[in-house]
C-alpha positions as MATLAB code, in Angstrom:
seq = 'MHFTICITVFVLAVFISVLFSKFLNDGYTEKLYSQKIDGVASQLRWLGDQVAGVDFMMNDSSNSLSAQTDDLAASLDGRVIILKSNYKIIKDTHTDFQDKFFINDDILDIMNGKEERIVKEEGDYIEIMTPIYSAGKDQKQVFGAVIATVPRDDLIAASTEMEQRRNMLLVAFIIFGFAFAVVLSYFLTKDLRKIQKDVDFIASGHEDESIAEIGFYEIRKIVSRFNEILGRMQVLEDSRKEFVSNVSHELKTPMTSMKVLADSLLQQGDQVPAELYREFMSDMVAEIDRENVIISDLLSLVKLDKKASRMEITRVDINELVQIIMKRLKPLAAQRNIEFVFESFRSVTAEIDEVKLTLALSNLIENGIKYNKDNGWVRVSVNRDHKYFYIRVEDSGVGIPDDCQDRVFDRFYRVDKARSRETGGTGLGLAIAHNAVLMHRGRIKLYSKLGEGTTFVVCIPLKYNA';
ca = [
     -39.388  -27.377 -210.951;
     -39.036  -28.706 -214.491;
     -39.579  -25.194 -215.877;
     -37.222  -23.630 -213.296;
     -34.382  -26.041 -214.070;
     -34.916  -25.575 -217.810;
     -34.818  -21.770 -217.581;
     -31.842  -21.810 -215.193;
     -29.758  -24.108 -217.408;
     -30.750  -22.178 -220.521;
     -29.832  -18.796 -219.005;
     -26.543  -20.249 -217.762;
     -25.775  -21.664 -221.214;
     -26.562  -18.313 -222.891;
     -24.422  -16.435 -220.360;
     -21.455  -18.768 -220.847;
     -21.861  -18.632 -224.644;
     -21.973  -14.816 -224.725;
     -19.026  -14.558 -222.367;
     -16.974  -17.102 -224.330;
     -17.746  -15.497 -227.689;
     -16.826  -12.053 -226.347;
     -13.490  -13.288 -225.024;
     -12.878  -15.123 -228.294;
     -13.666  -12.063 -230.404;
     -11.659   -9.704 -228.186;
      -8.712  -12.084 -228.156;
      -8.788  -12.479 -231.920;
      -8.987   -8.690 -232.482;
      -6.147   -8.063 -230.049;
      -4.030  -10.711 -231.724;
      -4.627   -9.198 -235.176;
      -3.745   -5.752 -233.824;
      -0.516   -7.016 -232.223;
       0.500   -8.900 -235.378;
      -0.057   -5.808 -237.535;
       1.901   -3.550 -235.160;
       4.748   -6.071 -234.850;
       4.888   -6.524 -238.625;
       4.998   -2.794 -239.369;
       7.536   -2.148 -236.592;
       9.760   -4.942 -237.925;
       9.714   -3.403 -241.404;
      10.462    0.036 -239.961;
      13.454   -1.328 -238.036;
      14.765   -2.955 -241.228;
      14.347    0.332 -243.084;
      16.118    2.213 -240.272;
      19.074   -0.197 -240.423;
      19.328    0.352 -244.174;
      19.211    4.135 -243.794;
      21.847    4.101 -241.046;
      24.025    1.913 -243.270;
      24.177    4.576 -246.033;
      24.480    7.419 -243.495;
      21.034    8.794 -244.448;
      22.089    9.277 -248.137;
      18.573    8.502 -249.398;
      18.933   10.121 -252.852;
      22.374    8.716 -253.673;
      22.529    6.952 -257.022;
      24.428    4.137 -255.331;
      21.279    2.908 -253.514;
      17.580    2.724 -254.035;
      16.420    3.386 -250.471;
      14.128    6.213 -251.485;
      12.294    3.942 -253.925;
      12.225    1.110 -251.362;
      10.691    3.510 -248.841;
       8.016    4.431 -251.369;
       7.357    0.767 -252.044;
       7.061    0.091 -248.302;
       4.580    2.923 -247.869;
       2.577    1.616 -250.836;
       2.551   -1.936 -249.421;
       1.327   -0.597 -246.091;
      -1.179    1.624 -247.867;
       0.094    4.394 -245.635;
       2.779    7.014 -245.127;
       6.455    6.698 -244.086;
       8.590    9.537 -242.685;
      12.350    9.297 -241.948;
      13.930   11.817 -239.520;
      17.578   12.534 -238.732;
      18.732   13.212 -235.207;
      18.463   16.948 -235.894;
      14.668   16.380 -236.434;
      14.959   17.146 -240.176;
      12.733   15.131 -242.499;
      14.909   13.472 -245.108;
      12.127   11.370 -246.582;
       8.326   11.749 -246.616;
       6.431    9.460 -248.960;
       3.680   12.084 -249.225;
       6.310   14.826 -249.858;
       4.307   17.289 -247.780;
       7.091   17.914 -245.262;
      10.198   16.948 -247.253;
      13.352   18.747 -245.874;
      11.360   20.353 -243.095;
      11.740   19.846 -239.397;
       9.336   17.843 -237.198;
       9.335   17.553 -233.423;
       6.901   16.586 -230.649;
       7.007   14.809 -227.299;
       6.939   11.321 -228.804;
       9.806   12.155 -231.206;
      11.804   13.540 -228.281;
      11.308   10.289 -226.329;
      12.458    8.263 -229.348;
      15.491   10.447 -230.047;
      16.526   10.395 -226.378;
      16.371    6.600 -226.337;
      13.527    6.467 -223.795;
      11.256    4.362 -225.977;
      11.919    1.401 -228.271;
       8.563    1.824 -229.974;
       5.635    4.222 -229.734;
       2.188    3.323 -231.047;
      -0.671    5.844 -231.197;
      -4.189    5.516 -232.574;
      -5.764    8.496 -234.326;
      -9.179    7.846 -235.783;
      -8.970    5.190 -238.489;
      -5.139    5.295 -238.554;
      -2.303    3.913 -236.430;
       0.980    5.795 -236.021;
       4.102    3.730 -235.267;
       7.490    5.214 -234.368;
      10.824    3.339 -234.060;
      14.374    4.683 -233.515;
      17.239    4.418 -236.024;
      20.405    3.247 -234.316;
      23.951    3.793 -235.578;
      25.410    1.091 -237.795;
      28.573    0.888 -235.651;
      29.292   -1.003 -232.440;
      27.332    1.371 -230.248;
      23.911    0.034 -231.139;
      22.133    2.151 -228.533;
      23.063    5.540 -229.991;
      20.028    6.998 -231.765;
      20.677    8.702 -235.104;
      17.115    9.224 -236.233;
      13.584    7.829 -236.320;
      11.143    6.198 -238.710;
       7.426    7.027 -238.552;
       4.709    5.046 -240.317;
       1.026    5.938 -240.500;
      -1.118    2.997 -241.602;
      -4.925    2.579 -241.910;
      -7.002    0.264 -239.704;
      -9.345   -0.805 -242.486;
      -8.041   -4.371 -242.597;
      -8.330   -4.710 -238.797;
     -11.892   -3.383 -238.826;
     -12.853   -5.706 -241.677;
     -11.289   -8.724 -239.941;
     -12.971   -7.799 -236.653;
     -16.353   -7.394 -238.394;
     -15.990  -10.776 -240.066;
     -14.997  -12.345 -236.781;
     -17.979  -10.745 -235.071;
     -20.328  -12.181 -237.692;
     -18.866  -15.632 -237.179;
     -19.131  -15.149 -233.436;
     -22.817  -14.261 -233.721;
     -23.474  -17.341 -235.832;
     -21.645  -19.480 -233.295;
     -23.551  -17.777 -230.483;
     -26.900  -18.570 -232.094;
     -25.833  -22.202 -232.515;
     -24.779  -22.369 -228.862;
     -28.062  -20.821 -227.712;
     -30.074  -23.369 -229.702;
     -27.949  -26.185 -228.355;
     -28.210  -24.762 -224.825;
     -32.002  -24.639 -225.037;
     -32.195  -28.222 -226.260;
     -29.740  -29.333 -223.571;
     -31.731  -27.490 -220.873;
     -34.980  -29.162 -221.929;
     -33.441  -32.648 -222.002;
     -31.495  -32.176 -218.754;
     -34.483  -30.781 -216.849;
     -36.621  -33.673 -218.090;
     -34.200  -36.306 -216.812;
     -33.508  -34.468 -213.527;
     -37.224  -34.213 -212.708;
     -38.233  -37.656 -213.971;
     -37.843  -39.237 -210.525;
     -39.596  -36.291 -208.875;
     -42.555  -36.689 -211.225;
     -42.731  -40.364 -210.290;
     -42.629  -39.443 -206.595;
     -45.301  -36.780 -207.138;
     -47.491  -39.382 -208.801;
     -47.053  -41.735 -205.844;
     -47.816  -38.920 -203.386;
     -50.995  -38.016 -205.300;
     -51.976  -41.699 -205.251;
     -51.515  -41.839 -201.475;
     -53.320  -38.508 -201.017;
     -56.317  -39.933 -202.892;
     -56.891  -42.372 -200.010;
     -54.490  -45.303 -200.479;
     -53.009  -45.075 -196.983;
     -51.257  -48.450 -197.016;
     -49.039  -47.553 -199.964;
     -45.462  -46.279 -199.808;
     -43.245  -44.351 -202.225;
     -40.563  -46.121 -204.232;
     -37.054  -44.966 -203.253;
     -35.525  -43.982 -206.601;
     -33.289  -41.256 -207.998;
     -30.300  -39.490 -206.519;
     -29.062  -40.182 -203.011;
     -30.603  -36.978 -201.584;
     -33.990  -37.777 -203.145;
     -33.867  -41.346 -201.827;
     -33.119  -40.028 -198.338;
     -36.095  -37.651 -198.510;
     -38.375  -40.421 -199.776;
     -37.098  -42.742 -197.034;
     -37.930  -40.146 -194.381;
     -41.324  -39.562 -195.975;
     -42.045  -43.288 -195.875;
     -41.067  -43.299 -192.207;
     -43.570  -40.480 -191.619;
     -46.231  -42.459 -193.493;
     -45.448  -45.462 -191.310;
     -45.762  -43.402 -188.151;
     -49.011  -41.895 -189.396;
     -50.324  -45.395 -190.048;
     -49.309  -46.457 -186.542;
     -51.040  -43.373 -185.119;
     -54.141  -44.112 -187.179;
     -54.197  -47.705 -185.963;
     -53.660  -46.457 -182.417;
     -56.515  -43.984 -182.812;
     -58.856  -46.707 -184.061;
     -57.787  -49.008 -181.248;
     -58.223  -46.177 -178.737;
     -61.765  -45.422 -179.947;
     -62.584  -49.124 -179.835;
     -61.160  -49.471 -176.327;
     -62.968  -46.374 -175.055;
     -66.239  -47.673 -176.464;
     -65.664  -51.067 -174.888;
     -64.562  -49.715 -171.498;
     -67.508  -47.333 -171.244;
     -69.988  -49.891 -172.513;
     -68.965  -52.697 -170.152;
     -70.150  -51.049 -166.891;
     -73.335  -49.885 -168.604;
     -74.027  -53.429 -169.795;
     -73.437  -54.830 -166.322;
     -75.787  -52.276 -164.774;
     -78.461  -53.037 -167.384;
     -78.215  -56.779 -166.684;
     -78.541  -56.151 -162.946;
     -81.470  -53.799 -163.421;
     -83.261  -56.219 -165.793;
     -82.803  -59.017 -163.255;
     -84.448  -56.933 -160.567;
     -87.328  -55.966 -162.856;
     -87.987  -59.569 -163.896;
     -88.412  -60.644 -160.283;
     -91.012  -57.954 -159.681;
     -92.046  -57.200 -156.114;
     -90.780  -60.537 -154.752;
     -87.096  -59.437 -154.653;
     -85.518  -60.306 -151.263;
     -83.966  -57.344 -149.463;
     -80.565  -59.035 -149.310;
     -80.542  -59.685 -153.082;
     -81.754  -56.165 -153.730;
     -78.927  -54.686 -151.640;
     -76.384  -56.982 -153.348;
     -77.509  -55.937 -156.823;
     -77.545  -52.260 -155.879;
     -74.009  -52.581 -154.438;
     -72.870  -54.136 -157.696;
     -74.483  -51.303 -159.658;
     -72.769  -48.706 -157.450;
     -69.433  -50.473 -158.049;
     -70.028  -50.332 -161.813;
     -70.913  -46.643 -161.586;
     -67.704  -46.032 -159.619;
     -65.770  -47.916 -162.255;
     -67.380  -45.814 -165.004;
     -66.496  -42.686 -163.054;
     -62.835  -43.757 -162.793;
     -62.627  -44.354 -166.550;
     -64.202  -40.985 -167.337;
     -61.920  -39.204 -164.838;
     -58.827  -40.792 -166.392;
     -60.022  -39.868 -169.867;
     -60.545  -36.269 -168.780;
     -57.058  -36.229 -167.231;
     -55.605  -37.536 -170.478;
     -57.441  -34.856 -172.454;
     -56.160  -32.160 -170.095;
     -52.625  -33.396 -170.671;
     -52.963  -32.977 -174.417;
     -50.084  -30.688 -175.452;
     -52.323  -28.575 -177.666;
     -55.128  -28.204 -175.156;
     -53.204  -27.995 -171.892;
     -51.498  -24.991 -170.393;
     -48.526  -25.360 -168.095;
     -48.697  -23.582 -164.735;
     -45.010  -23.454 -163.842;
     -43.853  -22.781 -160.297;
     -40.744  -23.594 -158.255;
     -41.477  -26.693 -156.209;
     -39.555  -28.711 -153.612;
     -39.511  -32.112 -155.350;
     -38.456  -34.035 -152.232;
     -41.421  -32.686 -150.304;
     -43.796  -33.303 -153.226;
     -42.781  -36.993 -153.484;
     -43.154  -37.459 -149.724;
     -46.675  -35.985 -149.804;
     -47.671  -38.353 -152.633;
     -46.253  -41.372 -150.791;
     -48.007  -40.347 -147.577;
     -51.301  -40.213 -149.482;
     -50.755  -43.703 -150.959;
     -49.347  -45.313 -147.810;
     -52.742  -46.656 -146.644;
     -53.149  -48.458 -149.987;
     -49.725  -50.078 -149.531;
     -50.514  -50.993 -145.931;
     -53.518  -53.065 -147.025;
     -51.104  -55.579 -148.578;
     -48.250  -55.047 -146.130;
     -46.059  -53.452 -148.819;
     -42.982  -51.634 -147.498;
     -42.762  -48.004 -148.540;
     -39.200  -46.568 -148.766;
     -38.217  -42.993 -149.701;
     -34.584  -42.052 -150.452;
     -33.373  -38.508 -151.000;
     -29.823  -38.257 -152.320;
     -29.929  -34.483 -152.842;
     -32.310  -31.638 -152.123;
     -34.125  -30.753 -155.383;
     -36.066  -27.615 -156.284;
     -37.321  -27.402 -159.881;
     -39.657  -25.466 -162.163;
     -42.665  -27.738 -162.796;
     -46.439  -27.863 -163.131;
     -47.173  -29.304 -159.695;
     -50.631  -30.667 -160.566;
     -49.509  -32.515 -163.693;
     -46.327  -33.945 -162.211;
     -48.244  -35.045 -159.109;
     -50.688  -36.903 -161.348;
     -47.810  -38.620 -163.176;
     -45.919  -39.668 -160.035;
     -49.117  -40.809 -158.308;
     -49.884  -43.145 -161.213;
     -46.346  -44.592 -161.237;
     -46.211  -45.187 -157.488;
     -49.796  -46.494 -157.370;
     -48.968  -48.962 -160.167;
     -46.027  -50.142 -158.085;
     -48.500  -50.961 -155.316;
     -51.280  -52.458 -157.439;
     -49.075  -54.797 -159.471;
     -46.896  -55.864 -156.553;
     -46.754  -58.968 -154.412;
     -48.117  -59.132 -150.893;
     -45.412  -58.241 -148.355;
     -43.380  -56.675 -151.178;
     -41.725  -53.265 -151.329;
     -41.774  -50.008 -153.300;
     -38.750  -47.698 -153.259;
     -38.861  -44.105 -154.497;
     -35.644  -42.059 -154.756;
     -34.902  -38.437 -155.743;
     -31.593  -37.227 -157.171;
     -30.272  -34.518 -159.489;
     -27.291  -33.245 -161.439;
     -26.503  -29.755 -162.745;
     -29.275  -29.848 -165.343;
     -31.882  -32.535 -164.543;
     -33.590  -34.139 -161.581;
     -34.381  -37.842 -161.450;
     -37.188  -39.767 -159.721;
     -36.781  -43.521 -159.562;
     -39.766  -45.763 -158.722;
     -38.841  -49.423 -158.061;
     -41.093  -52.285 -157.015;
     -40.827  -56.010 -156.280;
     -43.913  -56.771 -158.363;
     -44.842  -59.148 -161.148;
     -42.741  -57.394 -163.798;
     -43.520  -56.762 -167.461;
     -42.691  -59.188 -170.317;
     -40.116  -57.950 -172.831;
     -42.577  -58.063 -175.745;
     -45.001  -55.777 -173.868;
     -42.591  -53.079 -172.673;
     -42.800  -51.017 -175.875;
     -46.574  -50.642 -175.525;
     -47.152  -50.051 -171.822;
     -47.462  -46.283 -172.407;
     -50.223  -46.765 -175.015;
     -53.717  -45.783 -173.985;
     -55.858  -48.658 -172.652;
     -53.030  -51.158 -173.073;
     -52.917  -53.796 -170.331;
     -50.282  -56.464 -169.867;
     -52.669  -58.674 -167.887;
     -56.238  -57.611 -168.563;
     -57.755  -59.878 -165.903;
     -55.398  -58.596 -163.184;
     -55.956  -54.994 -164.295;
     -59.690  -55.304 -163.871;
     -59.220  -56.934 -160.458;
     -57.108  -53.977 -159.314;
     -59.428  -51.433 -160.886;
     -57.000  -50.285 -163.572;
     -58.211  -48.538 -166.723;
     -55.060  -48.881 -168.836;
     -54.639  -45.091 -168.862;
     -52.339  -44.518 -165.895;
     -48.999  -44.923 -167.670;
     -50.257  -42.981 -170.706;
     -51.169  -40.100 -168.369;
     -47.759  -40.266 -166.658;
     -45.927  -40.396 -169.986;
     -47.784  -37.357 -171.365;
     -47.213  -35.347 -168.187;
     -43.451  -36.036 -168.275;
     -43.211  -35.128 -171.970;
     -44.981  -31.823 -171.277;
     -42.142  -31.002 -168.871;
     -39.648  -31.635 -171.711;
     -38.538  -34.752 -169.865;
     -38.375  -38.472 -170.555;
     -39.405  -41.664 -168.811;
     -37.586  -44.995 -169.059;
     -38.720  -48.483 -168.139;
     -36.607  -51.361 -166.823;
     -38.411  -54.589 -165.995;
     -37.976  -58.351 -165.754;
     -40.858  -60.745 -165.528;
     -41.371  -61.959 -161.981;
     -38.654  -59.712 -160.515;
     -40.221  -56.257 -160.514;
     -40.256  -53.010 -162.487;
     -38.329  -49.732 -162.370;
     -39.456  -46.428 -163.852;
     -36.928  -43.571 -164.116;
     -38.289  -40.057 -164.720;
     -35.815  -37.410 -165.950;
     -36.981  -33.757 -166.069;
     -35.019  -30.476 -166.539;
     -34.569  -28.369 -163.404;
     -35.551  -25.278 -165.427;
     -38.610  -25.440 -167.644;
     -38.025  -24.416 -171.256;
     -41.251  -23.386 -172.966;
];
């Protein structure tokens, strides 16, 4: 980037310098040309007034206009011709066409009063024509014309000198532009180099570091966002470590219990009473069942991984689906005399993955039963608008503390670990539900108050957008 900025600024400086010098040179040349033409034309008009004043008597002893004309031609280093209205040459400083007649289109335009001045360029010379007006009151009556042919040597010399100065100035500007580009690019990329150094430091393994927010506003915003990403990555890394630790612990606990039970049986040898043997074997079966539940939930969570899972979308009657799930879980609610209520505000048909959404809703409703009070209630309602459908799961259970609500969707997180183990929970149910809803491009919200119950609201688009 340093090199790119340097080259860009340098090229821009050279372009501006060349453009400026060209305009300066062209303007100076044009100004010199205009000044020369105006000066010669002014002298020709003066000469024409003098000639008209003596009625074209150029060789009269009473005036010296012929000599003055010669002097003017000499001062211009050119040639002066004076014509009468009958196109006869009464004065030619080169005497080539003295007393002869001269006519062309430009002379006709001058004599007819169509032009105040005609300027023509022929090679290294400039030809200037001006009319001679009468000396009386009628100033617009043309009585003749004055023609001057002057060289362009002085203009060419002045233009060449100006061009040399322009080139010198251009070289100075280019050198200055290069120096300016180097310095500017250095200062513009100084903060970026610092950020690059910090990024390299983090990339080398210093995960707990962050990047200093310095430089322009846009750079600070980018760095701020990058630091947010680093923070999220750190949270994900901590979550991953915690998840691995929890998985290890959850899988190891039933195995440890079974080993203790088996060792106890082995230590007692052949004298183990049948009742104790059956009790220990029942406990081992319970631990195996518990291990199986954990593994099943883990497999479900893996299947709901966005990268690994494939959505099987079909049009499903949501009202019927919720009723089937509640019918399946009704015996579990009946064990604790929990009232099951279903409310359908509108008929809903949506494009969903039936298996995944069933898994999500089953976990939400089952949680409402498990973490409820005896003789409590669970209400499930279905509604929709023009774009989304909504499933609301409310319970009269124990509720969730405010400081735990942000983490309930984390894997293996339990609000009350003792109660979760009593109810057979693995801490994966809400994580599974959350992932399933996200895969449907939906969202899930939690409302809860400790001791008063919990409400989950699932919002999913009626049409699935892949």
